[in-house]
C-alpha positions as CSV (number, residue, x, y, z in Angstrom):
1,M,-38.8,-2.8,-10.2
2,V,-37.6,-0.9,-13.7
3,S,-34.2,-1.5,-15.1
4,E,-32.0,1.4,-16.4
5,L,-30.3,0.9,-19.7
6,L,-26.7,1.9,-19.3
7,V,-25.0,1.0,-22.0
8,A,-26.2,-0.4,-26.0
9,H,-23.0,-1.7,-27.6
10,P,-23.1,-3.3,-31.0
11,T,-22.1,-6.9,-29.2
12,Y,-23.6,-6.3,-25.9
13,T,-26.0,-4.2,-23.5
14,V,-25.5,-3.2,-19.8
15,R,-28.7,-2.6,-17.4
16,R,-28.4,-1.7,-13.5
17,I,-31.3,-1.8,-10.8
18,F,-31.0,-0.9,-7.2
19,V,-31.9,-3.2,-4.5
20,S,-32.7,-3.1,-0.8
21,S,-32.4,-0.1,1.7
22,M,-28.7,-0.4,1.0
23,N,-29.1,0.9,-2.4
24,N,-27.3,-1.5,-4.0
25,A,-26.5,-1.3,-7.7
26,V,-26.8,-4.8,-9.7
27,Y,-25.6,-4.7,-13.2
28,L,-26.2,-6.7,-16.0
29,V,-24.1,-7.9,-19.6
30,T,-25.9,-9.5,-21.8
31,A,-24.5,-10.7,-25.3
32,R,-26.7,-9.4,-28.2
33,R,-25.4,-12.1,-30.5
34,S,-25.8,-15.4,-28.0
35,G,-28.1,-13.9,-25.2
36,E,-25.7,-15.0,-22.5
37,Q,-25.4,-13.1,-19.7
38,L,-23.0,-12.2,-16.6
39,L,-24.6,-10.8,-13.5
40,I,-22.4,-8.4,-11.2
41,D,-23.5,-8.7,-7.4
42,A,-26.6,-10.7,-6.7
43,A,-27.2,-8.3,-3.7
44,A,-30.5,-8.7,-2.9
45,D,-34.4,-9.2,-4.1
46,A,-34.2,-12.2,-6.4
47,A,-37.8,-11.1,-8.0
48,S,-35.9,-7.8,-9.2
49,I,-32.8,-9.6,-10.8
50,S,-35.2,-12.2,-12.6
51,A,-36.9,-8.9,-14.0
52,L,-33.6,-7.6,-14.8
53,L,-32.5,-10.6,-16.9
54,H,-35.9,-10.7,-18.9
55,D,-35.1,-6.8,-19.5
56,G,-31.7,-8.2,-20.4
57,E,-33.5,-10.8,-22.8
58,Q,-35.8,-8.3,-24.5
59,D,-32.2,-6.4,-25.2
60,A,-30.8,-9.2,-27.2
61,G,-34.3,-10.3,-28.8
62,R,-33.7,-14.0,-28.2
63,T,-33.6,-16.3,-25.1
64,T,-31.2,-15.5,-22.9
65,R,-29.0,-17.6,-20.3
66,L,-27.3,-16.4,-17.3
67,G,-23.7,-17.9,-17.5
68,T,-22.1,-15.9,-14.5
69,I,-22.6,-14.1,-11.3
70,V,-19.8,-12.2,-10.5
71,T,-19.3,-11.1,-6.5
72,T,-17.4,-8.0,-6.4
73,H,-16.7,-9.0,-2.7
74,A,-18.5,-10.9,-0.1
75,H,-19.9,-8.4,2.1
76,W,-23.4,-9.6,3.2
77,D,-25.5,-6.8,1.5
78,H,-24.0,-7.7,-2.1
79,T,-24.5,-11.6,-1.7
80,R,-28.3,-12.3,-0.3
81,A,-29.7,-13.6,-3.4
82,T,-26.8,-15.2,-4.8
83,A,-27.5,-18.8,-4.0
84,E,-31.2,-17.7,-5.0
85,I,-30.4,-16.8,-8.5
86,A,-27.5,-19.3,-8.9
87,N,-29.7,-22.3,-7.7
88,K,-32.5,-20.8,-10.0
89,T,-30.5,-20.2,-13.4
90,G,-27.9,-22.6,-13.1
91,A,-25.2,-19.8,-13.3
92,R,-21.7,-20.2,-12.1
93,V,-20.5,-18.2,-9.0
94,A,-16.9,-16.2,-9.7
95,I,-15.7,-14.4,-6.6
96,G,-12.1,-13.2,-5.5
97,R,-10.1,-16.1,-4.5
98,A,-9.5,-14.4,-0.7
99,D,-13.1,-13.7,-0.2
100,A,-14.6,-17.0,-1.2
101,A,-14.3,-18.6,2.4
102,Q,-16.5,-15.7,3.7
103,L,-19.3,-16.4,0.9
104,T,-19.5,-20.2,1.5
105,A,-19.9,-19.6,5.8
106,E,-22.4,-16.7,4.8
107,R,-24.2,-18.0,2.1
108,S,-23.6,-21.5,1.7
109,V,-22.2,-20.7,-1.6
110,D,-19.2,-22.6,-3.0
111,A,-17.9,-20.3,-5.8
112,D,-17.4,-22.5,-9.2
113,V,-14.5,-20.0,-10.2
114,L,-11.8,-17.9,-7.7
115,L,-10.7,-14.9,-9.4
116,D,-7.2,-13.4,-9.4
117,D,-5.9,-9.9,-10.7
118,G,-5.6,-10.1,-14.7
119,D,-8.0,-13.0,-15.1
120,R,-10.8,-12.5,-17.7
121,V,-14.2,-13.7,-17.3
122,S,-16.5,-13.8,-20.8
123,I,-19.6,-14.3,-22.0
124,D,-19.9,-15.0,-25.9
125,G,-16.5,-13.5,-26.5
126,V,-17.5,-10.0,-24.7
127,A,-14.6,-10.3,-22.4
128,L,-14.4,-8.5,-18.9
129,E,-11.0,-8.0,-17.1
130,V,-10.6,-9.0,-13.3
131,I,-8.8,-6.1,-11.4
132,A,-8.1,-6.9,-7.7
133,L,-8.6,-4.0,-5.3
134,R,-7.5,-5.4,-2.0
135,G,-8.6,-3.1,0.9
136,H,-12.1,-2.8,1.7
137,T,-12.1,-6.7,1.6
138,P,-9.2,-8.9,1.0
139,G,-10.7,-10.6,-2.3
140,S,-12.4,-7.3,-3.3
141,V,-12.5,-7.2,-7.5
142,A,-13.5,-4.5,-10.3
143,L,-14.3,-5.5,-13.5
144,A,-13.2,-3.7,-16.8
145,L,-15.5,-3.7,-19.8
146,G,-14.7,-2.4,-23.4
147,E,-12.7,0.3,-24.4
148,E,-13.3,4.4,-25.7
149,P,-14.7,4.7,-23.0
150,T,-13.8,1.9,-20.7
151,L,-16.2,0.8,-17.9
152,L,-14.9,0.0,-14.9
153,F,-17.4,-1.9,-12.2
154,T,-16.0,-1.0,-8.9
155,G,-18.1,-2.8,-6.3
156,D,-17.4,-0.8,-2.9
157,S,-13.8,0.0,-3.6
158,L,-14.4,3.2,-5.5
159,F,-17.1,5.8,-5.3
160,P,-17.5,9.4,-6.0
161,G,-15.4,11.1,-3.4
162,G,-13.0,8.4,-2.4
163,V,-12.4,4.8,-2.1
164,G,-14.2,2.2,-0.1
165,N,-14.6,1.9,3.6
166,T,-11.4,0.6,5.2
167,G,-12.1,0.5,8.8
168,D,-10.2,3.3,9.8
169,D,-7.2,0.9,9.2
170,P,-4.4,2.9,7.5
171,V,-2.3,-0.4,6.0
172,R,-5.4,-1.4,4.6
173,F,-6.3,2.2,3.0
174,N,-3.0,2.4,1.8
175,Q,-3.5,-0.8,0.4
176,L,-6.9,0.1,-1.6
177,F,-5.8,3.5,-2.1
178,T,-2.1,1.7,-3.5
179,D,-4.5,-0.6,-6.0
180,V,-6.8,2.3,-7.3
181,T,-3.9,4.3,-8.1
182,S,-1.7,2.2,-9.8
183,R,-4.8,-0.2,-11.4
184,L,-7.1,1.9,-12.2
185,F,-6.1,5.3,-12.3
186,D,-2.7,4.9,-13.4
187,R,-3.7,2.8,-16.3
188,F,-7.2,4.2,-17.8
189,P,-7.8,7.4,-19.4
190,D,-10.0,10.4,-18.0
191,S,-13.5,9.3,-20.0
192,T,-13.5,6.0,-18.1
193,R,-16.9,5.4,-16.4
194,V,-17.2,3.8,-13.1
195,F,-20.4,2.3,-11.8
196,P,-19.9,1.6,-7.9
197,G,-21.7,-0.7,-6.1
198,H,-24.3,1.9,-4.3
199,G,-25.2,5.2,-5.4
200,D,-24.3,7.2,-8.7
201,P,-21.6,6.7,-11.5
202,T,-18.5,8.8,-11.9
203,T,-15.1,9.3,-14.2
204,L,-12.1,8.8,-13.6
205,G,-11.5,12.3,-15.0
206,A,-14.0,13.6,-12.2
207,E,-12.2,11.9,-9.6
208,R,-8.5,12.3,-10.2
209,P,-8.0,15.7,-9.1
210,A,-9.0,14.8,-5.6
211,L,-6.5,11.7,-5.2
212,P,-3.9,13.8,-3.2
213,E,-6.9,14.9,-0.9
214,W,-7.9,11.6,-0.1
215,R,-4.2,10.2,0.5
216,A,-3.6,13.1,2.9
217,R,-7.1,12.4,4.9
218,G,-6.6,8.8,4.8
219,W,-9.9,7.7,3.5
C-alpha cells in the first residue's frame, strides 16, 4: 500500500492511505521536529498502517513515535485495526465522549482520552482542534489543522455532495446539518480543505452553494 503525501508543511506532514473494501481513509500527521505522530482512524489493515507510519518517519528524517490514535467515530469500519495498532505502538486512543462505550463494546478498547467540542489534541506543538459534529453518531468529531488553508478531517460527517448518513432520521439529520453549518461553514473560509473518511477530498467553497439543497432534501 503506497501512501499519498497530501501536505508538506514546514512543521508537519500529512499522509493518507485507503484501506478495506469500504475505501476507508486513514490519515497520518507527523511532526517534523520530533517525529511524533497522530493517526486518524485506524480503520483496518494494520500492516498497511504500519507502512504508513514508516513513510511518516521518512518525512521527518528521524525516528518517529505514534503518540495518539484519534477515532472520528465508533462505527465498525473505522475501528478494526485500532486495538492492534495501539497495542503495537503504545499510542493512546482518543474518541468522542458519546462514542467511547461503543468502541469498548465492539473492539475491547477503552479510550484513554474522551473528546469534547473545543478540545485540542497535540503532537510536539502541532495542535488539532476537536469539532463535535453530532448526528452520524452521537460522538462523531472532526479535526481542524492549521490555517491558510485549514485542513478538516471530517470522518463520516461531511463528504463531497452532502453530510453523512443519518439513517433517514430527521432529528439526526437536523442535528448534523446544524453542526456542520454552524461549526464548519459559518466559521471557516471557502479555501478550507475537507478530507472525509471515505473517498475524495473537497473544499468548503465547492460545497457551500449546495447547503440549501441539502437542507431541502433532508440528507
